[in-house]
N, CA and C atoms as an extended XYZ file, in Angstrom:
195
Properties=species:S:1:pos:R:3:atomname:S:1:resname:S:1:resid:I:1 pbc="F F F"
N       114.933      137.634      126.556 N   UNK     1
C       114.806      136.318      126.976 CA  UNK     1
C       116.007      136.163      127.835 C   UNK     1
N       115.455      135.195      129.122 N   UNK     2
C       115.551      134.846      130.350 CA  UNK     2
C       116.585      133.973      129.772 C   UNK     2
N       117.579      133.677      131.117 N   UNK     3
C       118.597      132.764      130.943 CA  UNK     3
C       117.930      131.415      130.914 C   UNK     3
N       116.611      130.854      131.666 N   UNK     4
C       116.124      129.995      131.963 CA  UNK     4
C       115.517      129.294      130.381 C   UNK     4
N       114.942      130.243      129.564 N   UNK     5
C       114.325      130.171      128.138 CA  UNK     5
C       115.609      129.805      127.438 C   UNK     5
N       116.407      130.630      127.345 N   UNK     6
C       117.720      130.260      126.425 CA  UNK     6
C       118.430      128.907      126.731 C   UNK     6
N       118.777      128.156      127.615 N   UNK     7
C       119.129      126.967      128.356 CA  UNK     7
C       118.071      125.994      127.761 C   UNK     7
N       116.656      126.205      128.167 N   UNK     8
C       115.937      125.308      127.704 CA  UNK     8
C       115.946      125.288      125.760 C   UNK     8
N       116.034      126.068      125.453 N   UNK     9
C       116.377      126.229      123.913 CA  UNK     9
C       117.257      125.594      123.668 C   UNK     9
N       118.773      125.984      123.864 N   UNK    10
C       119.841      125.391      123.809 CA  UNK    10
C       120.038      123.313      123.919 C   UNK    10
N       118.824      122.957      125.301 N   UNK    11
C       118.896      121.624      125.444 CA  UNK    11
C       117.918      120.885      124.237 C   UNK    11
N       116.873      121.979      123.808 N   UNK    12
C       115.775      121.445      122.811 CA  UNK    12
C       116.535      121.129      121.564 C   UNK    12
N       117.419      122.290      121.387 N   UNK    13
C       118.456      122.422      120.169 CA  UNK    13
C       119.126      121.279      120.039 C   UNK    13
N       120.068      120.691      121.027 N   UNK    14
C       121.036      119.421      121.054 CA  UNK    14
C       120.503      118.312      121.193 C   UNK    14
N       119.030      117.863      121.015 N   UNK    15
C       118.731      116.548      121.280 CA  UNK    15
C       118.403      116.133      119.819 C   UNK    15
N       118.285      114.835      119.550 N   UNK    16
C       118.442      114.264      118.191 CA  UNK    16
C       117.022      114.094      117.843 C   UNK    16
N       117.183      114.095      116.782 N   UNK    17
C       115.997      114.372      115.746 CA  UNK    17
C       115.316      113.085      115.404 C   UNK    17
N       114.035      113.405      114.914 N   UNK    18
C       112.642      111.718      115.097 CA  UNK    18
C       112.849      111.957      113.343 C   UNK    18
N       113.108      110.761      113.145 N   UNK    19
C       112.077      111.050      111.350 CA  UNK    19
C       110.478      111.366      111.592 C   UNK    19
N       110.151      111.048      110.770 N   UNK    20
C       108.761      111.648      110.290 CA  UNK    20
C       108.300      110.404      110.881 C   UNK    20
N       108.409      109.258      110.523 N   UNK    21
C       107.511      107.986      111.450 CA  UNK    21
C       107.635      108.350      113.020 C   UNK    21
N       108.324      108.671      113.329 N   UNK    22
C       108.981      109.279      115.256 CA  UNK    22
C       107.701      110.431      115.174 C   UNK    22
N       107.607      111.465      114.243 N   UNK    23
C       107.023      112.490      114.882 CA  UNK    23
C       105.700      111.961      115.016 C   UNK    23
N       105.011      111.055      113.615 N   UNK    24
C       103.492      110.752      113.493 CA  UNK    24
C       102.776      110.266      114.680 C   UNK    24
N       104.062      109.249      115.168 N   UNK    25
C       104.008      108.571      116.459 CA  UNK    25
C       103.693      109.409      117.781 C   UNK    25
N       104.477      110.195      118.238 N   UNK    26
C       104.304      111.541      118.584 CA  UNK    26
C       102.977      112.170      118.611 C   UNK    26
N       102.500      112.228      117.813 N   UNK    27
C       101.453      113.075      117.452 CA  UNK    27
C       100.300      112.297      118.032 C   UNK    27
N       100.338      110.949      117.487 N   UNK    28
C        99.374      110.035      117.833 CA  UNK    28
C        98.979      109.985      119.545 C   UNK    28
N       100.200      109.960      119.870 N   UNK    29
C       100.425      109.707      121.355 CA  UNK    29
C        99.342      110.756      121.797 C   UNK    29
N       100.114      112.367      121.911 N   UNK    30
C        99.841      113.186      122.252 CA  UNK    30
C        98.737      113.613      122.228 C   UNK    30
N        98.384      113.676      120.606 N   UNK    31
C        96.755      114.036      120.394 CA  UNK    31
C        95.730      112.839      120.901 C   UNK    31
N        96.197      111.575      120.866 N   UNK    32
C        95.014      110.761      121.505 CA  UNK    32
C        94.341      110.244      119.757 C   UNK    32
N        94.651      110.525      118.782 N   UNK    33
C        94.174      110.270      117.178 CA  UNK    33
C        94.250      108.452      116.666 C   UNK    33
N        94.773      107.827      117.692 N   UNK    34
C        95.033      106.623      117.435 CA  UNK    34
C        93.769      105.653      116.149 C   UNK    34
N        93.031      106.814      116.140 N   UNK    35
C        92.090      105.911      114.392 CA  UNK    35
C        92.659      106.214      113.393 C   UNK    35
N        93.670      107.072      113.475 N   UNK    36
C        94.194      107.966      112.103 CA  UNK    36
C        95.135      106.620      111.621 C   UNK    36
N        96.171      105.727      112.416 N   UNK    37
C        96.782      104.916      112.513 CA  UNK    37
C        96.755      104.049      111.314 C   UNK    37
N        95.170      103.354      111.212 N   UNK    38
C        95.404      102.104      110.468 CA  UNK    38
C        94.650      102.556      108.631 C   UNK    38
N        94.088      104.185      109.077 N   UNK    39
C        93.997      104.776      108.243 CA  UNK    39
C        95.157      105.006      107.244 C   UNK    39
N        96.505      105.335      107.902 N   UNK    40
C        97.520      105.850      106.867 CA  UNK    40
C        97.857      104.762      106.624 C   UNK    40
N        98.326      103.688      107.430 N   UNK    41
C        98.769      102.742      106.677 CA  UNK    41
C        98.278      101.954      105.652 C   UNK    41
N        97.076      101.804      105.714 N   UNK    42
C        96.015      101.680      104.443 CA  UNK    42
C        96.603      102.360      103.274 C   UNK    42
N        96.499      103.445      103.378 N   UNK    43
C        97.011      104.531      102.036 CA  UNK    43
C        98.428      104.470      101.552 C   UNK    43
N        99.448      103.602      103.027 N   UNK    44
C       100.781      103.708      102.632 CA  UNK    44
C       100.774      102.376      101.663 C   UNK    44
N       100.047      101.290      102.045 N   UNK    45
C        99.927       99.852      101.661 CA  UNK    45
C        99.564      100.082      100.059 C   UNK    45
N        98.615      100.958      100.126 N   UNK    46
C        97.744      100.830       98.732 CA  UNK    46
C        98.685      101.334       97.740 C   UNK    46
N        99.710      102.567       98.484 N   UNK    47
C       100.819      103.327       97.352 CA  UNK    47
C       101.664      102.263       97.275 C   UNK    47
N       101.999      101.285       97.969 N   UNK    48
C       103.024      100.550       97.574 CA  UNK    48
C       102.341       99.475       96.573 C   UNK    48
N       101.700       99.415       96.678 N   UNK    49
C       100.712       98.201       95.827 CA  UNK    49
C       100.742       98.817       94.178 C   UNK    49
N       100.798      100.064       94.143 N   UNK    50
C       100.570      100.926       92.754 CA  UNK    50
C       102.012      101.143       92.246 C   UNK    50
N       102.850      101.513       93.282 N   UNK    51
C       104.345      101.258       92.861 CA  UNK    51
C       104.910      100.102       92.492 C   UNK    51
N       104.489       98.859       93.070 N   UNK    52
C       105.165       97.527       92.483 CA  UNK    52
C       104.176       97.155       91.414 C   UNK    52
N       103.192       97.683       91.375 N   UNK    53
C       102.171       97.471       90.305 CA  UNK    53
C       103.187       97.641       88.851 C   UNK    53
N       103.375       98.916       88.816 N   UNK    54
C       104.905       99.099       87.439 CA  UNK    54
C       106.011       98.592       87.376 C   UNK    54
N       106.254       97.567       88.273 N   UNK    55
C       107.631       97.055       88.277 CA  UNK    55
C       108.102       95.540       87.952 C   UNK    55
N       108.810       95.042       87.872 N   UNK    56
C       108.665       93.010       87.648 CA  UNK    56
C       108.001       92.026       88.607 C   UNK    56
N       107.917       93.182       89.682 N   UNK    57
C       107.245       92.318       90.926 CA  UNK    57
C       105.753       92.288       90.303 C   UNK    57
N       104.947       92.831       89.250 N   UNK    58
C       103.724       92.651       89.564 CA  UNK    58
C       102.974       91.332       88.967 C   UNK    58
N       103.839       90.667       88.666 N   UNK    59
C       103.505       89.008       88.111 CA  UNK    59
C       103.129       88.472       89.845 C   UNK    59
N       103.391       88.765       90.383 N   UNK    60
C       103.639       88.502       91.511 CA  UNK    60
C       102.609       88.883       92.716 C   UNK    60
N       102.410       90.170       92.594 N   UNK    61
C       101.340       90.703       93.003 CA  UNK    61
C        99.925       90.180       92.826 C   UNK    61
N        99.959       90.108       91.421 N   UNK    62
C        98.838       89.802       91.235 CA  UNK    62
C        98.419       88.521       91.508 C   UNK    62
N        99.004       87.776       91.829 N   UNK    63
C        99.363       85.967       91.960 CA  UNK    63
C        98.356       86.085       93.919 C   UNK    63
N        98.605       87.347       94.224 N   UNK    64
C        97.825       87.424       96.181 CA  UNK    64
C        96.419       87.351       95.744 C   UNK    64
N        96.042       88.284       94.563 N   UNK    65
C        94.515       88.772       94.757 CA  UNK    65
C        93.818       87.448       93.476 C   UNK    65
């Protein structure tokens, strides 16, 4: 392993880590897969409705529909 590769590794290791949302946005930017964003947002929204449907917030959710 050359000195340049070692320095590059150290530089990348010392960078601040991004969360899963940041990783997903970076993936969308790099691979130009912007059509995935509405699908993922819809699935997360439905999942949130299912979770909230089993809580005390359920009567408030049902009035939206």
